[in-house]
C-alpha positions, 0 to 999 in steps of 0.5 A, spaced: 118 313 097 112 317 097 111 322 091 107 327 095 111 333 096 115 334 102 113 341 105 116 345 111 113 346 118 118 351 120 122 356 115 128 360 117 131 365 112 137 369 113 139 375 109 143 381 110 137 385 107 132 383 113 129 389 115 135 393 112 133 396 105 139 395 101 137 392 094 133 387 090 134 382 095 130 386 100 124 386 095 124 379 094 124 377 102 119 383 104 114 381 098 114 374 099 113 374 106 106 375 106 105 369 102 109 364 107 106 367 113 099 366 110 101 359 109 105 357 116 103 363 120 109 365 125 113 359 123 117 363 118 122 367 121 127 372 118 134 373 121 138 379 119 143 383 122 141 389 128 144 395 126 139 399 129 140 398 137 138 404 141 135 407 134 128 406 131 128 402 125 122 404 121 122 397 118 122 393 125 117 393 131 120 390 137 116 385 141 118 384 148 113 378 149 114 375 142 118 368 143 120 371 150 122 364 154 127 362 148 130 369 147 131 369 155 134 362 155 139 364 149 141 370 152 143 367 159 145 360 157 148 361 150 150 368 150 146 370 144 143 377 143 138 379 139 131 382 138 125 379 136 119 383 133 115 384 126 118 386 120 113 392 118 111 389 111 105 385 108 104 379 113 108 382 118 112 376 119 117 375 125 124 378 124 130 376 129 135 382 129 142 379 131 147 383 135 153 379 132 158 384 135 160 379 141 163 374 136 168 379 133 173 376 138 172 369 135 173 371 128 180 367 127 177 361 130 171 362 126 175 362 120 179 356 122 173 352 123 170 354 116 177 352 113 177 346 117 170 343 115 169 346 108 175 349 106 173 356 106 179 360 104 179 367 108 186 369 108 185 374 103 179 377 106 177 385 106 172 390 107 165 387 109 167 380 109 169 379 116 162 383 118 158 378 114 162 372 116 161 373 123 153 375 122 152 369 119 156 365 124 151 368 129 145 367 125 147 359 124 147 359 132 140 362 132 137 357 128 140 352 132 138 355 139 131 355 137 131 348 134 134 345 140 130 349 145 123 347 142 125 340 142 124 340 134 126 333 130 127 332 123 119 330 123 118 337 124 121 339 117 125 345 118 128 348 112 133 354 113 135 358 107 141 362 106 141 368 101 147 371 098 154 370 100 153 374 106 149 368 109 153 362 106 157 361 113 150 360 117 148 354 112 154 351 113 154 352 120 147 349 120 149 343 116 154 341 120 151 342 127 143 341 126 143 336 121 136 335 122 134 341 118 134 342 111 139 347 108 138 351 101 142 356 099 140 362 094 145 366 090 142 372 087 148 374 083 155 370 083 160 374 087 165 372 081 160 374 075 158 380 078 166 382 079 167 380 072 162 384 069 163 390 073 171 390 071 169 391 064 171 384 062 167 380 057 162 375 061 158 372 056 162 370 050 167 368 054 164 365 060 165 357 058 173 359 058 173 362 065 175 358 071 171 361 078 177 360 083 182 363 078 178 369 076 176 370 083 183 370 085 185 375 079 179 380 081 180 380 089 174 377 091 177 370 093 174 369 100 167 371 098 167 366 092 170 361 097 165 361 102 160 362 096 162 356 092 163 352 099 156 353 101 153 351 093 157 345 094 155 343 101 147 345 101 141 340 100 138 344 095 142 350 091 138 355 087 138 361 083 134 366 080 134 366 073 136 361 067 142 366 065 145 366 072 144 359 072 149 358 067 154 363 071 153 358 077 154 352 073 161 355 070 164 359 076 161 355 082 161 348 078 154 346 080 148 347 076 142 350 081 137 344 083 131 350 082 131 357 079 127 361 084 124 367 079 123 373 083 115 375 084 112 381 087 106 383 091 102 389 088 099 392 094 103 398 093 099 399 087 094 405 088 087 402 088 081 403 085 082 406 079 081 413 081 086 413 086 091 410 081 089 416 076 090 421 082 097 418 084 099 418 076 097 425 076 101 428 082 107 424 080 107 427 073 106 434 076 111 433 081 116 431 076 114 437 071 115 442 076 122 440 078 124 440 071 121 446 069 124 450 076 131 447 074 131 448 067 127 454 066 122 451 061 115 450 060 114 443 059 107 441 059 103 434 061 104 432 054 111 431 055 113 424 054 117 422 061 122 417 061 126 414 067 131 409 069 133 407 076 136 402 081 143 402 084 149 406 081 152 400 078 154 404 072 155 399 067 152 393 070 145 397 070 146 400 063 146 407 066 152 408 061 147 406 055 141 410 057 145 416 057 148 415 050 141 413 048 138 419 050 143 423 047 142 420 040 135 421 041 137 429 042 139 429 035 133 425 031 129 430 027 123 425 027 122 426 034 116 431 034 114 431 042 119 433 048 122 428 052 124 429 059 128 423 062 130 422 069 136 418 072 133 416 079 140 413 082 143 414 089 150 417 088 154 420 093 150 426 094 151 432 099 144 435 100 138 438 096 140 444 092 138 450 095 137 454 089 132 449 086 128 449 092 127 457 091 126 456 084 120 451 086 117 456 091 117 461 086 114 457 081 112 461 074 116 467 077 122 463 075 126 466 069 131 462 066 135 456 067 139 455 074 146 453 073 148 446 071 140 445 070 142 437 069 142 435 077 137 436 083 142 435 089 149 437 090 154 432 089 160 431 094 165 430 088 161 432 082 168 431 078 168 424 080 161 422 078 160 418 072 153 420 070 156 428 070 162 426 066 159 422 061 154 428 060 159 433 059 163 428 054 157 428 050 156 436 051 149 434 054 147 441 058 139 441 057 140 447 052 133 451 051 133 448 044 134 441 046 127 437 045 130 432 049 132 433 057 136 429 062 136 430 069 140 426 074 136 425 081 142 422 085 138 421 092 134 415 095 127 417 094 125 416 101 120 421 101 125 426 105 130 428 099 128 435 100 126 436 092 121 431 090 119 429 098 116 423 095 118 415 094 120 412 088 114 408 087 110 415 088 114 418 082 115 412 077 107 411 076 107 418 073 112 416 067 110 414 060 116 409 059 122 406 063 128 403 061 133 398 064 138 396 059 142 392 064 148 388 062 149 384 069 142 383 072 140 376 075 133 378 075 131 385 075 126 388 080 126 395 077 122 393 070 117 388 074 116 394 079 115 399 072 110 394 069 106 393 076 104 401 075 102 399 068 108 403 065 111 399 059 119 398 059 125 397 055 130 391 058 135 386 055 135 379 055 141 379 059 136 380 065 132 375 068 126 379 067 127 380 060 128 373 058 122 371 062 118 376 058 120 373 052 118 366 055 111 369 056 111 372 049 113 366 046 118 370 042 122 376 042 117 381 047 116 388 044 113 394 046 106 393 044 107 387 049 108 391 055 116 389 055 121 391 050 126 386 050 133 388 047 138 383 045 145 385 049 151 382 048 158 383 051 160 388 044 153 391 042 153 397 046 152 402 040 146 397 037 143 397 044 143 404 045 140 406 038 135 401 039 133 404 045 133 411 042 128 408 036 124 405 041 122 411 045 121 415 038 116 409 036 113 410 043 112 418 041 109 416 035 104 411 038 096 413 038 093 414 045 089 407 043 096 404 042 099 407 048 093 405 052 094 398 049 101 397 051 099 400 058 094 394 059 099 389 056 104 391 061 099 390 067 098 383 064 105 382 064 105 384 072 100 379 074 103 373 071 109 375 076 105 375 082 108 371 088 102 366 087 104 364 081 112 364 083 111 361 090 111 354 087 118 354 085 120 355 092 116 349 094 119 345 089 126 347 093 123 345 099 121 338 097 128 337 094 132 340 100 127 335 105 128 329 101 136 330 101 136 331 108 132 325 109 138 321 105 143 325 109 141 323 116 139 316 115 
């Protein structure tokens, strides 16, 4: 056997988040696309669900001529309906958006096939399971159709990579019906591990004692766990995104990963040159201070320390609860000499932008006094059920005039049309001084990666893959001066983490301008080490493993 690595000539990747901006997997795929496209030019295909039939998807530009002959053949002879176009991200790779609705009448037959061939138990399925399984089945058929139409063989070194449980069935389908294709499954977070953490059970101290099948049944995620575990055991190469999640996989899915695919990114979204960067930072700070002053009736100036957290509304998993607690602790710290303005950029069940806030912003300096409930920028549908507002009420956090620390909840997607900021998340995060992402369950963590990309030092934990990696880069415990402060977190040290966050913000407030500049420079250097040009090598390791295993499998 040659020692030369086997590399793919064609790559198919399937995810629920292709041209569908939901979470971190979107960032993984969309930022890595250019690196693969530069190497394989239009032999990289991203397969996603088509939710936009008859509507304009700003992330997808359809083409009637791209892959036209195959598309028409697939529709006329195989009953496959999909649109082909370009994903509107750097590299503009080919995207195939599949209409999976026609396969719903076959859902019971699909479930039986999955049980009969791979012991996937779909009996207790509910919620989004059916949609995901039917889409995944259709995605597998799309790969098979392309492969057969173009008369490809094992010599073409085709790789199919499935992301998360939603596309597991596609990997199983390809494994069964297109054995010439090498299969990779990547779990970004195990279904059962996320459920354990999200339901308040201790994940880390008791991980060694958990049985994945038993816990999945207890937590009501048996079907999702079943298809995930079946794909994990069946594919040619199994991967995950961090060492901490790898331990979880070994225990709950009974297979350790073949390769850890750390999540890189591309920094094309960072303004350049320096003059443009400085202008963007200045505009972001002005925007956040303007909103805060209009909301709270304050006169905060540019020397205010602006701190933020963000991400999905997973209250415990993302550490939102400990962030609120830490900000409250800082409120009573007599050593704090500078004002601190903290933001929570987390989408919630929001109704609309506050009309009184828009009016106050328009009035500008003519505004007198705080608005009612000066803690939130948008109206919620059920404010009495919101956990951020509930915790702030419990802690008596009302952004009183005498408070040197203020906390504002921004419960909307920052897509540029929110009605208050009308800016993207990136257009605001660049203006912060410090970010905090104290995750309890975070397989990797793109939010701290994005922060350091904008030269903003951040606080995270060693329960996030990014935090562990930052420690590896440092060769020890990463500190604020290194651009990333990694706090040790466990199942039971909430108070310690909260106090450490508060003290780190205090430490930042006492840093000299030269020390702040050095920390920002260190953050920038950390970000450079996380670019895809460094991390893509792990993917090629996975391709080699999958292709070699495929070769053994089809002998």
